C-alpha positions in Angstrom: -47.8 26.3 30.9 -49.9 26.8 34.0 -48.5 25.4 37.3 -51.2 24.3 39.8 -50.1 24.6 43.4 -53.1 22.7 44.7 -55.1 19.8 43.3 -58.1 20.8 41.2 -60.6 19.8 43.8 -58.9 22.0 46.4 -59.2 25.0 44.1 -63.0 24.8 44.8 -63.7 26.7 48.1 -66.4 24.2 49.0 -64.2 21.2 48.7 -61.4 23.0 50.4 -63.7 23.8 53.3 -64.8 20.2 53.6 -61.3 18.9 53.7 -60.4 21.6 56.2 -63.3 20.6 58.4 -62.4 16.9 58.3 -58.7 17.3 58.9 -59.2 19.7 61.7 -61.7 17.7 63.7 -62.3 14.0 63.0 -58.7 13.0 62.3 -57.1 14.9 65.2 -59.9 14.0 67.5 -59.4 10.3 66.9 -55.7 10.7 67.0 -55.9 12.5 70.4 -58.2 9.8 71.8 -55.8 7.1 70.6 -52.8 8.8 72.2 -54.7 9.4 75.4 -55.4 5.7 75.6 -51.7 4.9 74.9 -50.4 7.3 77.6 -53.1 6.3 80.1 -51.1 3.1 80.7 -48.7 5.3 82.7 -51.1 5.1 85.6 -50.3 1.4 85.9 -46.6 2.1 86.0 -43.8 2.6 83.5 -43.5 -1.1 82.5 -47.2 -1.2 81.5 -46.7 2.0 79.5 -43.6 0.6 77.7 -45.5 -2.6 76.9 -48.4 -0.7 75.4 -46.2 1.6 73.4 -44.3 -1.4 72.0 -47.6 -2.8 70.8 -48.9 0.5 69.3 -46.1 2.8 68.3 -43.4 0.7 66.8 -42.8 -0.9 63.4 -45.4 -0.6 60.7 -47.9 1.0 63.0 -45.8 4.2 62.9 -46.8 4.4 59.2 -50.5 4.3 60.3 -49.8 7.2 62.7 -48.1 9.2 59.9 -51.0 8.6 57.5 -53.9 9.2 59.9 -52.1 11.7 62.2 -49.2 13.7 60.8 -50.5 14.1 57.3 -54.0 15.4 58.3 -52.2 17.7 60.8 -50.1 19.1 57.9 -53.2 19.6 55.8 -55.1 21.2 58.6 -52.3 23.7 59.0 -52.1 24.4 55.3 -55.8 24.8 54.8 -56.2 27.0 57.8 -53.5 29.4 56.5 -55.2 29.4 53.0 -58.6 30.2 54.7 -57.1 33.1 56.6 -55.2 34.4 53.5 -58.4 34.2 51.4 -60.6 35.5 54.2 -62.8 32.4 54.0 -64.8 30.8 56.8 -63.1 28.3 59.1 -64.8 25.3 60.6 -66.6 26.0 63.8 -67.6 29.6 63.0 -71.4 29.8 63.3 -74.1 32.5 62.9 -76.8 33.2 65.4 -79.3 31.3 63.2 -77.5 28.0 63.9 -78.3 28.1 67.6 -77.1 29.7 70.8 -74.6 26.9 71.5 -73.1 26.9 68.1 -72.8 30.7 68.1 -71.4 30.8 71.6 -68.7 28.3 70.8 -68.0 29.8 67.4 -67.1 33.3 68.6 -63.8 32.0 70.0 -62.9 29.9 67.1 -60.7 32.5 65.3 -58.6 32.6 68.4 -58.5 29.0 69.6 -58.1 27.3 66.2 -54.6 28.8 65.5 -53.6 28.1 69.1 -54.7 24.5 68.7 -52.7 24.1 65.5 -49.6 25.6 67.2 -50.0 23.4 70.2 -50.5 20.1 68.3 -47.6 21.0 65.9 -45.3 21.7 68.8 -46.3 18.6 70.7 -45.9 16.4 67.6 -42.6 17.9 66.4 -41.2 17.6 69.9 -41.9 13.9 70.3 -41.3 12.9 66.6 -38.1 14.9 66.7 -36.8 12.7 69.5 -38.0 9.6 67.6 -36.2 10.7 64.5 -33.0 11.0 66.5 -33.4 7.4 67.5 -34.7 7.9 71.1 -35.9 4.7 72.7 -39.3 4.5 74.4 -37.8 4.7 77.8 -35.9 7.8 76.8 -39.1 9.4 75.5 -40.8 8.6 78.8 -38.0 10.1 80.8 -37.9 13.2 78.6 -41.6 13.7 79.0 -41.4 13.5 82.8 -38.5 16.0 82.9 -40.0 18.5 80.5 -43.7 18.4 81.2 -43.2 19.3 84.9 -41.5 22.6 84.0 -43.7 25.7 84.6 -43.5 26.9 81.0 -44.5 23.4 79.7 -47.4 23.1 82.1 -48.7 26.6 80.9 -48.3 25.6 77.3 -50.2 22.4 77.9 -53.0 24.1 79.8 -53.6 26.7 77.1 -53.0 24.2 74.3 -55.4 21.6 75.6 -58.0 24.2 76.3 -57.7 25.6 72.7 -57.8 22.2 71.1 -60.8 21.0 73.1 -62.7 24.3 72.4 -61.9 24.0 68.7 -63.1 20.4 68.7 -66.3 21.2 70.5 -67.1 24.0 68.1 -66.0 22.4 64.8 -66.7 18.7 65.2 -70.2 18.8 63.7 -68.8 20.6 60.6 -66.2 17.8 60.3 -68.7 15.1 60.6 -70.9 16.7 58.0 -68.0 17.2 55.7 -67.3 13.4 55.8 -70.9 12.6 55.2 -71.4 11.1 58.7 -74.2 13.5 59.7 -76.6 15.6 57.8 -76.7 19.4 58.1 -80.1 19.4 59.8 -78.7 16.9 62.4 -75.8 19.1 63.5 -77.7 20.8 66.4 -78.4 17.4 67.9 -74.8 16.3 67.4 -73.2 19.4 68.9 -73.8 18.6 72.6 -72.1 15.2 72.1 -69.1 17.0 70.6 -69.0 19.3 73.6 -69.1 16.3 76.0 -66.4 14.5 74.1 -64.2 17.6 74.0 -64.7 18.2 77.8 -63.9 14.6 78.6 -60.8 14.8 76.4 -59.7 18.0 78.1 -60.2 16.7 81.6 -58.5 13.3 80.9 -55.6 14.8 79.1 -55.0 17.5 81.7 -55.2 14.9 84.5 -52.6 12.8 82.6 -50.3 15.8 82.0 -50.5 16.8 85.6 -49.5 13.3 86.7 -46.6 13.0 84.3 -45.3 16.5 85.2 -45.9 16.6 89.0 -46.6 13.1 90.2 -50.2 14.0 91.0 -53.3 14.5 89.0 -54.6 17.9 87.9 -58.2 17.7 89.0 -58.1 14.8 91.5 -55.1 13.6 93.6 -53.3 10.5 92.4 -50.0 10.1 94.3 -47.1 8.2 92.7 -47.0 5.7 95.5 -50.6 4.6 94.8 -49.9 4.1 91.1 -46.7 2.1 91.8 -48.6 -0.3 94.1 -51.3 -1.1 91.5 
C-alpha cells in the first residue's frame, strides 16, 4: 500500500510552485499589513493599543489569524524546504528576460527568502508562545517593550524586516499570478507596486519597532512624551 506524504495536487511541481508563491507572498503580506495596523495604535498610547487588540486578537478572531496567518506560514516553510531539496525554482527568482528590475531583485532571493522565513517563524512563535502560556495583552505589550529594545533583538528585526520586505518585493507578482489575480504578461507592470508596498511596509515596521524598543522612531523622531500627550 502506497503512503502519500503530500496531497496529489502537491506532487505536481507546477501546483506546488503556485501554492508556494501564494503562501509566501499574498498571505504573509496581508498578515503583515494587518499586524502593522494593529500595532500602530501604540502611537496613541497603551490604552488605545489594548483597546484595538481586544477588538482584533481575542476570541474567535484568533481562529481567523491561525487560518490565514499561521497555516500559510507553515506551508510556506514546508514548500520552501521541498523546493530546496528538489532543487526547484522558488518564487521571486527571475531571468534577465523578465526585466532588469525582476532580475535585480531575484538575485538575492535565495538568501533573503530563508531569512524571511526564519524571522517570521521566530516572531510568530515568540508571541504565540506567550499567548499559549496565558499571557494577557498587557503582559504581551510589556514583554515586547522589554525585549525589542535589546541590541540583539533590534539587529534581528533589522535583518528580518529587510529580508521579508525584499522577498515580498521580488516574489509578490508570482504570488498574485499564482492566485489568478494578475496575468503573466501584466507582472512587469505590477512589480513596481510590489516594490513600493514592500518599501512602505519596511519603513513603517522599522519605525514601529524602533519606537517600541527605544521610545523613539527609527527613521524620524517620535519622543514618548509627544505620544502620551496625543
